[in-house]
C-alpha positions as CSV (number, residue, x, y, z in Angstrom):
1,M,3.5,5.5,-4.7
2,L,6.4,5.4,-2.2
3,D,6.3,3.1,0.8
4,L,5.6,5.0,4.0
5,K,8.4,4.8,6.6
6,L,8.4,5.0,10.4
7,L,9.8,8.4,11.1
8,K,9.1,8.6,14.7
9,A,7.7,6.3,17.4
10,N,7.6,6.5,21.1
11,D,4.9,5.9,23.8
12,R,3.0,9.1,23.0
13,I,3.2,9.6,19.2
14,L,4.1,7.6,16.1
15,V,4.7,9.3,12.7
16,L,4.7,7.7,9.3
17,G,6.0,9.6,6.2
18,T,7.3,9.5,2.7
19,P,11.1,8.6,2.8
20,W,13.5,11.2,1.7
21,T,15.6,8.6,-0.4
22,G,12.8,8.0,-2.8
23,R,12.1,11.7,-3.1
24,L,15.7,12.4,-3.9
25,I,15.8,9.7,-6.7
26,L,12.8,11.2,-8.3
27,L,14.3,14.7,-8.0
28,G,17.5,13.3,-9.5
29,M,15.6,11.7,-12.5
30,A,13.9,15.1,-13.1
31,L,17.2,16.9,-13.1
32,F,18.8,14.2,-15.3
33,L,15.9,14.5,-17.9
34,G,16.0,18.4,-17.7
35,C,19.7,18.4,-18.2
36,L,19.4,16.1,-21.3
37,M,16.9,18.6,-22.7
38,A,19.1,21.5,-22.1
39,F,22.2,19.8,-23.7
40,S,20.2,18.8,-26.8
41,A,19.0,22.5,-27.0
42,A,15.5,21.2,-28.1
43,F,12.4,20.6,-26.0
44,S,10.9,17.2,-26.5
45,L,7.4,16.6,-25.3
46,V,8.0,13.1,-23.7
47,P,11.2,13.7,-21.7
48,G,9.6,17.1,-20.7
49,L,6.5,15.5,-19.4
50,L,8.6,12.8,-17.7
51,A,10.7,15.5,-16.0
52,L,7.6,17.4,-14.9
53,I,6.0,14.2,-13.4
54,S,9.2,13.3,-11.7
55,L,9.5,16.7,-10.2
56,L,6.0,16.8,-8.9
57,A,6.4,13.2,-7.5
58,A,9.6,14.4,-5.8
59,F,7.7,17.0,-3.9
60,Y,4.8,14.8,-3.1
61,T,4.5,14.3,0.8
62,E,2.2,12.0,2.8
63,K,2.4,11.8,6.6
64,W,0.3,9.9,9.1
65,Q,0.6,11.1,12.8
66,F,-1.0,9.1,15.5
67,D,-0.9,11.2,18.8
68,H,-2.0,9.6,21.9
69,G,-1.7,12.9,24.0
70,R,-4.4,14.6,21.8
71,Q,-6.3,11.3,20.9
72,L,-6.0,12.3,17.4
73,V,-4.9,10.8,13.9
74,V,-3.7,13.3,11.4
75,H,-3.3,12.5,7.8
76,T,-1.6,14.9,5.5
77,E,-0.8,14.6,1.7
78,G,-0.1,16.7,-1.2
79,V,2.4,18.5,-3.4
80,L,4.1,21.4,-2.1
81,F,1.6,23.9,-0.7
82,L,-1.4,22.0,-2.2
83,K,-1.9,19.7,0.7
84,K,-5.1,18.0,2.2
85,K,-5.3,17.4,5.8
86,K,-7.8,15.0,7.4
87,S,-8.0,14.3,11.2
88,Y,-9.8,11.5,12.8
89,A,-10.4,11.3,16.7
90,F,-9.6,7.9,18.4
91,G,-13.2,7.6,19.2
92,E,-14.1,7.7,15.4
93,F,-12.4,4.2,14.6
94,V,-13.0,0.9,16.3
95,R,-10.1,-1.2,15.3
96,V,-6.8,-1.4,13.2
97,E,-7.2,-4.1,10.5
98,L,-4.4,-5.8,8.3
99,R,-5.8,-7.4,5.0
100,N,-3.5,-9.5,3.0
101,S,-4.5,-10.6,-0.5
102,L,-2.6,-13.3,-2.2
103,P,-1.9,-13.6,-5.8
104,T,-4.2,-15.8,-7.8
105,G,-3.3,-19.0,-9.5
106,G,-2.9,-19.0,-13.2
107,G,-4.6,-22.0,-14.3
108,A,-7.3,-23.0,-11.8
109,R,-9.5,-25.6,-12.8
110,S,-13.0,-24.9,-13.9
111,D,-16.1,-27.0,-13.7
112,F,-16.8,-26.4,-17.4
113,G,-15.0,-26.6,-20.6
114,P,-11.5,-28.4,-21.1
115,G,-10.2,-29.9,-17.9
116,A,-13.5,-30.4,-16.2
117,S,-13.8,-33.7,-14.3
118,D,-14.9,-36.7,-16.3
119,L,-18.5,-37.6,-14.9
120,S,-18.4,-41.1,-16.5
121,A,-15.8,-42.2,-14.3
122,A,-16.9,-45.3,-12.3
123,P,-17.7,-44.6,-8.6
124,G,-14.7,-45.0,-6.3
125,D,-12.1,-44.1,-8.9
126,A,-9.9,-41.5,-7.9
127,L,-10.4,-38.3,-10.0
128,E,-7.0,-37.2,-11.4
129,Q,-6.1,-33.9,-10.0
130,D,-3.9,-31.1,-11.6
131,P,-0.6,-30.3,-9.8
132,P,-0.7,-27.2,-7.8
133,H,-0.2,-24.0,-10.0
134,K,2.5,-21.4,-9.2
135,R,0.7,-18.1,-8.1
136,R,1.0,-15.2,-10.6
137,G,0.2,-11.5,-10.3
138,R,0.6,-9.5,-7.1
139,G,-0.5,-9.7,-3.8
140,F,-1.1,-6.9,-1.5
141,S,-1.1,-6.1,2.2
142,G,-3.3,-3.2,3.6
143,L,-3.5,-1.4,6.8
144,F,-6.9,0.1,7.6
145,L,-8.6,2.1,10.3
146,V,-12.1,0.6,10.5
147,L,-14.5,3.5,11.3
148,V,-17.4,3.3,14.0
149,D,-20.0,3.9,11.0
150,G,-18.6,1.0,9.1
151,G,-16.4,2.9,6.8
152,E,-12.5,2.7,6.6
153,V,-9.6,4.5,6.0
154,N,-6.6,3.2,4.2
155,V,-3.4,3.9,6.0
156,H,-1.0,2.2,3.8
157,T,-1.2,-0.5,1.1
158,T,2.1,-2.3,-0.1
159,S,3.4,-5.5,-1.6
160,I,2.5,-8.8,0.0
161,R,6.2,-9.3,0.5
162,K,6.2,-6.7,3.2
163,A,3.2,-8.0,5.0
164,Q,5.5,-8.9,8.2
165,E,6.4,-5.2,8.4
166,Q,2.7,-4.1,8.0
167,D,1.8,-6.4,10.8
168,K,4.4,-4.9,13.1
169,L,3.1,-1.4,12.1
170,G,-0.3,-2.3,12.6
171,R,0.2,-3.6,16.1
172,L,2.3,-0.5,17.0
173,I,-0.8,1.6,15.9
174,S,-3.2,-0.6,17.7
175,Q,-1.1,-0.3,21.0
176,L,-0.7,3.3,20.8
177,C,-4.4,4.0,20.0
178,R,-5.4,1.3,22.4
179,K,-7.7,-0.4,19.8
180,P,-7.8,-4.0,18.8
181,F,-5.9,-5.3,16.0
182,S,-7.1,-7.9,13.5
183,T,-5.6,-9.7,10.4
184,Y,-7.4,-11.1,7.5
185,A,-5.8,-13.0,4.7
């Protein structure tokens, strides 16, 4: 939903959480929609639902705490008092992993149908190749804790444009937890 920000970092603890700026914007949207409905003196379903969703999203929090002193990772997320908390001991995961997925091309060649290579070309003739296509879609960068049992925990996924920030964050977590860090594209 909102990108996590580094809230606290030192040699003993690292805390990631939802930023206040995004939450304030969502609260402002909820208040704006509520005021529009109040001034029109009529309840409308769509603006009412949008205001409610914006209000709930403004109160949503997510926090990751990596505590070297207690050898513990604590993940908390939820809305107001409806929060879920999960803890992982440092011994439960083997490494910190960054995975980057690039957007796919829009017109990749196929071996079948139109655009397939001409098999009747004489040997030695250079096959005509299509120019490279611009990538379309979205790429993602995900930071994971790989567990001992082969499972994984998604710490944070964001746009591929922020892959360098994710890399720095992954290295910080890896250094604090004293676990190896790996990157996959």
